C-alpha positions in Angstrom: -119.8 65.9 92.8 -118.2 64.3 89.8 -116.4 66.5 87.3 -116.6 65.9 83.6 -113.5 65.3 81.5 -113.9 68.8 80.0 -114.0 70.4 83.4 -110.9 68.4 84.5 -108.9 69.4 81.5 -110.1 73.0 81.8 -108.9 73.1 85.4 -105.6 71.3 84.6 -104.7 73.8 81.9 -106.1 77.0 83.5 -103.7 79.9 83.6 -105.8 81.7 86.3 -105.0 79.4 89.3 -101.6 80.6 90.3 -101.5 84.0 88.5 -99.7 86.8 90.3 -101.5 90.0 91.2 -102.1 92.3 88.3 -99.9 95.0 89.9 -97.1 92.6 90.4 -97.3 91.5 86.8 -97.2 95.1 85.7 -94.2 95.9 87.8 -92.2 92.9 86.6 -92.9 93.6 82.9 -92.5 97.4 83.0 -89.3 97.2 85.1 -87.8 94.6 82.8 -88.2 97.0 79.8 -86.4 99.9 81.5 -83.4 101.2 79.7 -81.3 102.0 82.8 -77.6 102.2 83.4 -77.5 98.7 84.9 -79.3 97.2 81.9 -77.1 99.0 79.4 -73.9 97.8 81.2 -75.2 94.2 81.1 -76.2 94.7 77.5 -72.7 95.8 76.5 -71.2 92.8 78.3 -73.6 90.4 76.6 -72.7 91.9 73.2 -69.0 91.3 73.7 -69.6 87.8 75.1 -71.9 86.8 72.2 -69.5 88.3 69.6 -66.6 86.4 71.1 -68.6 83.2 71.1 -69.6 83.6 67.5 -66.0 84.5 66.5 -64.6 81.5 68.4 -67.4 79.2 67.4 -68.2 78.5 71.1 -71.8 77.4 71.7 -71.3 77.6 75.5 -70.2 81.2 75.4 -73.1 82.2 73.2 -75.6 80.6 75.6 -74.0 82.6 78.4 -74.7 85.8 76.4 -78.3 84.8 75.8 -78.9 84.3 79.5 -77.7 87.7 80.6 -79.0 89.8 77.7 -81.8 92.2 78.7 -83.3 92.6 75.2 -86.3 90.4 75.9 -87.4 92.7 78.7 -88.2 95.5 76.2 -90.1 93.1 73.9 -92.3 91.9 76.8 -92.9 95.4 78.1 -94.1 96.4 74.6 -96.4 93.4 74.6 -97.8 94.5 78.0 -98.4 98.0 76.6 -100.3 96.6 73.7 -102.5 94.3 75.8 -103.3 97.1 78.2 -103.8 99.6 75.4 -101.1 101.8 77.1 -99.7 103.5 74.0 -97.3 105.5 76.0 -95.7 102.4 77.5 -95.7 100.7 74.1 -93.9 103.7 72.4 -91.4 104.0 75.3 -90.6 100.2 75.2 -90.2 100.3 71.4 -87.9 103.3 71.5 -85.8 101.6 74.2 -85.6 98.4 72.1 -84.5 100.4 69.0 -81.8 102.1 71.0 -80.6 98.7 72.4 -80.5 97.3 68.8 -78.4 100.3 67.6 -76.0 99.7 70.5 -75.7 96.0 69.7 -75.0 96.7 66.0 -72.4 99.4 66.6 -70.6 97.4 69.3 -70.6 94.1 67.5 -69.5 95.7 64.3 -66.5 97.4 66.1 -65.6 94.1 67.7 -65.5 92.2 64.4 -63.6 95.1 62.7 -60.7 94.9 65.2 -60.9 91.1 65.7 -57.9 89.3 64.1 -60.1 86.3 63.3 -62.4 86.9 60.3 -63.3 83.2 59.6 -66.9 82.5 59.0 -67.9 80.0 61.8 -70.7 77.5 61.8 -72.3 79.5 64.7 -72.5 82.5 62.4 -73.8 80.5 59.5 -76.5 79.0 61.7 -78.1 82.4 62.2 -78.4 83.5 58.5 -81.3 81.3 57.2 -84.3 81.5 59.6 -87.1 79.1 58.7 -90.7 78.4 59.8 -89.3 76.3 62.6 -87.7 79.4 64.0 -91.1 81.0 63.9 -92.6 78.2 65.9 -89.8 78.3 68.4 -90.2 82.0 69.0 -94.0 81.6 69.3 -93.9 78.7 71.8 -91.0 80.3 73.6 -92.9 83.6 74.0 -95.9 81.8 75.4 -93.8 79.9 77.9 -91.9 83.0 78.9 -95.0 85.2 79.6 -96.7 82.3 81.4 -93.6 81.9 83.6 -93.3 85.6 84.4 -97.0 86.0 85.3 -96.9 83.3 88.0 -97.0 84.0 91.8 -93.6 82.3 92.2 -90.9 83.0 89.7 -89.8 79.9 87.8 -86.8 78.9 85.8 -88.7 79.3 82.5 -87.2 82.6 81.5 -83.6 81.4 81.2 -84.8 78.5 79.0 -86.8 80.9 76.8 -83.8 83.2 76.5 -81.7 80.3 75.1 -84.4 78.9 72.8 -85.5 82.3 71.3 -82.1 83.9 71.0 -82.1 87.7 70.4 -78.5 88.7 71.0 -76.6 86.3 68.7 -78.5 87.3 65.5 -77.8 91.0 66.1 -74.1 90.3 66.6 -74.1 88.3 63.4 -75.5 91.4 61.7 -72.5 93.2 63.1 -70.2 90.6 61.6 -72.0 91.1 58.2 -71.4 94.8 58.4 -67.8 94.5 59.5 -66.9 92.1 56.7 -69.2 93.5 54.0 -71.2 90.3 53.7 -74.7 91.7 53.5 -76.4 88.3 53.3 -75.3 87.8 56.9 -76.8 91.1 57.8 -80.1 90.6 56.2 -80.4 86.9 57.1 -79.6 87.4 60.8 -81.6 90.6 60.9 -84.7 88.7 59.7 -84.1 86.0 62.3 -84.0 88.8 65.0 -87.2 90.3 63.7 -88.9 86.9 63.6 -87.9 86.1 67.2 -88.9 89.6 68.5 -92.2 89.7 66.7 -93.5 86.3 67.7 -92.3 86.7 71.3 -94.2 90.0 71.3 -97.3 88.5 69.7 -97.5 85.4 71.9 -97.0 87.5 75.0 -99.7 90.0 74.1 -102.2 87.2 73.4 -101.5 85.5 76.7 -101.8 88.8 78.6 -105.2 89.4 76.9 -106.3 85.9 78.0 -105.3 86.7 81.5 -107.4 89.9 81.2 -104.9 92.4 82.3 -106.6 95.7 83.1 -106.7 98.2 80.2 -105.9 101.8 80.6 -109.3 103.4 80.7 -108.5 106.7 79.2 -107.2 105.0 76.1 -109.8 102.4 75.6 -110.4 101.5 72.0 -113.7 101.4 70.2 -114.8 98.0 68.8 -114.2 99.3 65.2 -110.7 100.5 65.9 -109.8 97.2 67.7 -111.1 95.3 64.7 -108.8 97.2 62.4 -105.8 96.6 64.8 -106.5 92.8 64.7 -106.6 92.9 60.9 -103.3 94.7 60.9 -101.7 92.2 63.2 -102.9 89.3 61.0 -101.5 91.0 57.9 -98.1 91.7 59.6 -97.9 88.1 60.8 -98.5 86.7 57.4 -95.8 89.1 55.9 -93.4 88.1 58.6 -93.9 84.3 58.1 -93.8 84.1 54.3 -90.0 84.5 53.9 -89.4 81.8 56.5 -91.7 79.4 54.6 -89.8 80.0 51.4 -86.4 79.4 53.1 -87.8 76.2 54.8 -89.1 74.9 51.5 -85.6 75.4 49.9 -84.0 73.7 52.8 -86.3 70.7 52.6 -85.7 70.5 48.8 -81.9 70.6 49.4 -82.1 67.9 52.1 -84.2 65.7 49.8 -82.0 66.3 46.8 -80.5 63.5 44.8 -77.9 61.9 47.1 -76.5 59.8 44.3 -74.2 62.7 43.4 -72.0 61.5 46.3 -71.2 58.2 44.6 -70.3 55.4 47.0 -71.4 57.4 50.0 -75.2 57.1 49.7 -75.7 57.2 53.5 -74.5 60.8 53.7 -77.2 63.4 53.9 -75.3 66.2 52.2 -76.2 67.0 48.6 -73.8 68.7 46.2 -75.9 71.8 46.2 -75.8 72.1 50.0 -72.0 71.3 50.1 -71.4 74.0 47.4 -73.3 76.6 49.3 -71.4 75.9 52.5 -68.0 75.8 50.7 -68.7 79.1 48.9 -69.6 80.8 52.2 -66.4 79.6 53.8 -64.2 79.9 50.7 -65.6 82.5 48.3 -63.1 81.7 45.5 -64.9 78.3 44.9 -67.3 78.4 42.0 -68.2 74.8 41.4 -67.8 71.5 43.3 -67.7 68.0 42.0 -67.4 64.9 44.2 -66.1 61.5 43.1 -65.1 58.3 44.9 -61.6 56.9 44.6 -61.1 53.3 45.6 -57.6 52.0 46.6 -56.3 48.7 48.0 -54.1 49.0 51.0 -51.3 46.7 52.2 -53.8 44.4 53.9 -55.6 44.1 50.6 -58.6 45.9 51.9 -60.5 48.4 49.7 -60.5 52.0 51.0 -62.7 54.8 49.7 -61.5 58.3 49.5 -63.6 61.3 48.5 -62.1 63.4 45.7 -63.3 67.0 45.6 -62.7 68.7 42.2 -63.0 72.4 42.6 -63.4 75.1 40.0 -62.0 78.3 41.5 -61.6 81.9 40.4 -58.2 81.9 41.9 -56.1 79.1 43.4 -56.4 78.7 47.2 -53.3 79.3 49.2 -51.7 76.2 50.9 -53.1 77.5 54.3 -56.6 77.8 53.0 -56.4 74.5 51.2 -55.3 72.9 54.4 -58.2 74.5 56.3 -60.6 73.2 53.7 -59.2 69.7 53.9 -59.5 69.6 57.7 -63.1 70.9 57.4 -64.0 68.3 54.8 -62.5 65.5 56.9 -64.5 66.6 59.9 -67.6 67.0 57.8 -67.5 63.6 56.1 -65.5 61.7 58.8 -63.0 60.2 56.4 -60.1 60.8 54.0 -60.4 63.3 51.2 -58.4 64.7 48.3 -58.7 68.3 46.9 -58.1 69.0 43.2 -58.2 72.7 42.2 -58.9 73.9 38.7 -58.6 77.7 38.0 -61.4 79.0 35.8 -60.1 80.6 32.7 
C-alpha cells in the first residue's frame, strides 16, 4: 500500500513513536523539580562556578555552570503541572524555583561583594540586553528539551538545551548588578532570565499537551475556565515579548547606523553610538566619544592609519584605566589607536 507524502511527513515528524511511558515521563519531570539537599548543593556550586566565569570573562567556565545547574528541572516540573492540571505540583515547583532564585541572587551578590575584581566583562554585558532572538532560542530550546526528556531512551539533548537557554548566568549577573549598584545589569539580566524561564515553560507545556499527558481528574477544568486560561497565557506572552522586540529594534538601528562616523575605516561594523555605550559601561567617566583617522608616513614611506579617540570625560582617567582602555580599543579595532582626554568643565 502506497503512502501519500502527507502520511510520510506525518510519520517522520510524529512525537508518539518513541515516547516513554506516561509514568516514566511523570517521574523524570517531577523528580527533576525536587528541591532536595543534593540539588541545592549542586545549585550552590553552579552559582560559584558561573560567578567566577563571569568575573574572569571565561566562556568555558560559564558553560560548565550551565550544564550542572538544576534550575531547568523546576521549570519543566511546573510545565508538567500545568499540562496535567495538577495545581499542587505547579505551586510546589514554582515555590521551589523562587527559593532557588533567591539562593542564586544572595550567593552571587556575596561573591561579587568580596571579589577583588569588579571590572565589567563582556560576558556580563552580553546578558543585559535580551532581544527577540533570545525569545526564539528559549522557545526552540524548550521544545527540544521536553522532546528529549520524554523519549524512551535519554538523549544528549538536555545538556545542549542547558547551554543554549542559559538560566544560571543571568541570575549571577543580577547579583553583580546588586553588588556594584548597577541596576541596569540587574533589570536587564533579570528580564533575560524571565524570558528564558517563561518560554521554556510555555514550549514544554504545549508539547506535553500534544503528547496528551493524563490530566488529574479531580482538578479537571471546565471548557470556559480553560478558555480563560489560554487567553491569559496569550496576554502574558505578548507582554513578555514586547520589551525584547524594542531592544532588538534598537540593536538593529545601531548596527545599521551611519558607519561614515568612523572615517577611513568604513569596513568596521561599529557605530559611534554603539562604541559610546560600550565605553560608558566599562568607563563611566566617559561622556562623549569622537573618532578620527590620523594618517602618518613611516620610514618605508608607507601610509599608516591610526584611530584617534577624543574623549569628553567628567574626570580624567587614571594612567592605569587609560592603559586598560587603550588595550581594549586595540583589541576591538585590531590596530593602533590614540586616546585624547578632555575634562568637561
